[in-house]
C-alpha positions in Angstrom: -0.3 0.2 0.0 1.0 3.4 -0.7 2.3 6.2 1.6 -0.6 8.3 0.3 -3.4 5.5 1.1 -1.9 4.7 4.5 -1.9 8.5 5.0 -5.8 8.9 3.8 -6.7 6.2 6.0 -5.0 8.0 9.3 -7.2 11.0 8.2 -10.2 9.0 7.7 -10.1 7.8 11.2 -10.5 11.3 12.9 -13.5 12.8 12.1 -14.6 9.1 14.2 -12.4 9.4 17.1 -13.9 13.2 17.6 -17.3 12.3 17.1 -17.0 9.3 19.4 -15.1 11.0 22.0 -17.8 13.7 22.0 -20.8 11.3 22.3 -18.9 9.4 25.4 -18.7 12.8 26.8 -22.2 13.7 26.7 -24.5 11.0 25.0 -27.9 12.5 25.4 -27.9 14.6 22.0 -27.2 11.6 20.2 -29.3 9.5 22.2 -32.3 11.5 21.1 -31.2 11.4 17.7 -31.0 7.8 17.6 -34.4 7.1 20.0 -37.0 6.6 16.9 -34.6 4.1 14.8 -34.0 2.3 17.9 -37.7 2.1 19.2 -38.3 0.6 15.9 -35.7 -1.7 16.0 -36.8 -2.9 19.7 -40.2 -3.4 18.5 -39.5 -5.4 15.6 -36.6 -7.3 17.2 -36.7 -8.5 21.1 -33.2 -8.9 21.4 -32.2 -5.1 21.0 -32.2 -3.2 24.2 -34.7 -0.2 23.8 -32.0 1.9 26.0 -30.8 4.6 23.4 -28.4 6.2 26.1 -26.4 2.7 26.2 -26.6 2.2 22.4 -25.3 6.0 22.0 -22.3 5.1 24.3 -22.1 1.9 22.6 -22.1 3.8 19.3 -19.2 6.4 21.0 -16.7 3.6 22.1 -17.3 1.8 18.2 -16.0 5.4 16.9 -13.0 5.8 19.2 -11.7 2.1 18.5 -12.4 1.8 14.9 -10.8 5.4 14.6 -7.6 4.6 16.4 -7.4 1.1 14.8 -7.0 3.5 11.4 -5.1 6.1 12.6 -2.5 3.4 14.1 -2.8 1.2 10.7 -3.9 -2.0 12.7 -6.4 -4.1 11.1 -7.6 -1.0 8.5 -10.0 -3.4 7.0 -11.6 -4.3 9.7 -11.6 -1.0 11.2 -13.1 0.4 8.1 -15.9 -2.1 8.0 -16.8 -1.7 11.7 -17.2 2.3 11.5 -19.1 1.5 8.2 -21.3 -0.5 9.9 -21.5 2.2 13.0 -21.9 5.0 10.7 -25.3 3.6 8.9 -27.9 4.5 12.0 -26.0 8.0 11.9 -26.8 8.4 8.2 -30.4 6.9 8.5 -31.3 9.4 10.9 -29.3 12.3 9.5 -32.1 11.5 6.1 -34.8 11.4 8.5 -34.0 14.7 9.7 -33.1 16.2 6.5 -36.6 15.0 5.3 -38.5 16.2 8.5 -36.6 19.1 9.4 -37.9 22.8 9.1 -36.9 24.8 5.7 -34.6 27.3 7.7 -32.4 24.3 8.8 -32.2 22.6 5.5 -28.9 24.0 4.3 -27.0 22.5 7.7 -28.7 19.2 7.7 -27.7 19.0 3.7 -24.3 19.6 4.4 -24.2 16.9 7.4 -25.9 14.4 5.7 -23.7 14.9 2.4 -20.7 14.7 5.2 -22.0 11.3 6.5 -22.6 9.8 3.2 -19.1 10.7 1.4 -17.6 9.4 5.1 -19.4 6.2 4.5 -18.5 6.2 1.0 -14.9 6.6 1.7 -14.9 3.9 4.4 -16.7 1.1 1.8 -14.0 2.0 -0.6 -11.1 1.6 2.3 -12.5 -1.7 3.1 -13.3 -3.2 -0.1 -10.0 -2.0 -1.8 -8.2 -5.4 -3.2 -5.1 -6.6 -1.1 -1.9 -5.9 -2.7 0.0 -9.5 -3.3 3.7 -9.7 -2.2 6.1 -11.0 -4.8 7.3 -14.3 -4.2 10.8 -15.1 -4.2 10.6 -17.3 -7.5 8.7 -13.9 -9.0 11.6 -11.5 -8.0 14.6 -14.0 -9.3 12.7 -14.3 -12.8 11.9 -10.5 -12.8 15.8 -10.0 -12.1 17.0 -12.4 -14.5 14.8 -10.5 -17.2 16.3 -6.9 -16.4 19.9 -8.4 -16.6 18.7 -10.1 -20.1 17.3 -6.8 -21.3 20.1 -4.5 -20.0 22.9 -7.2 -21.9 20.8 -6.9 -25.0 23.0 -4.5 -27.9 21.7 -1.1 -27.8 20.8 0.6 -31.0 22.8 3.4 -32.0 21.9 6.9 -30.9 22.3 9.2 -33.8 19.4 10.7 -36.5 16.0 9.3 -35.9 14.8 6.6 -38.4 12.9 8.2 -41.2 9.0 7.3 -40.5 7.5 4.6 -42.4 4.3 6.1 -43.6 4.6 8.0 -47.1 3.5 11.2 -46.1 5.1 13.5 -43.4 3.1 14.0 -40.4 2.7 17.8 -39.3 3.6 18.0 -35.5 0.9 20.1 -33.3 1.9 23.9 -32.4 2.7 24.8 -28.8 
């Protein structure tokens, strides 16, 4: 993986750490935001507890843990998948708030929804990125042998250019 991708993944974890820490400090706003979604899930599935504040704290813990894993470069695919799953309820509640919000608050909700959707897309993209295969010793030896063979080949003389095989000269574009 290149240096740019590694640094981009580290930067991707920062908003989740900041959001997770703020939720852990004060889970009440996030619990109020997630309460309708949690209530609906608790009605459908009895195993889901109807405790929005506890689930908001869990949401914050997952954000801090996944963001820290991304920042330190440990299990980046797992961290991206974990954060993508964690951000789905946030995106759903933002979309619901965006649809039901007041017209004067529309710009702020639109920006928050776009940010959450773009972070979700970046996480999915990063989690599903194909793993780079390392070269085996046999492959490296074959490649080294081919390079040495090509270096041993005689070089063509470097002088005038050869004439073009086309009968009509092609004009060069002007700069």
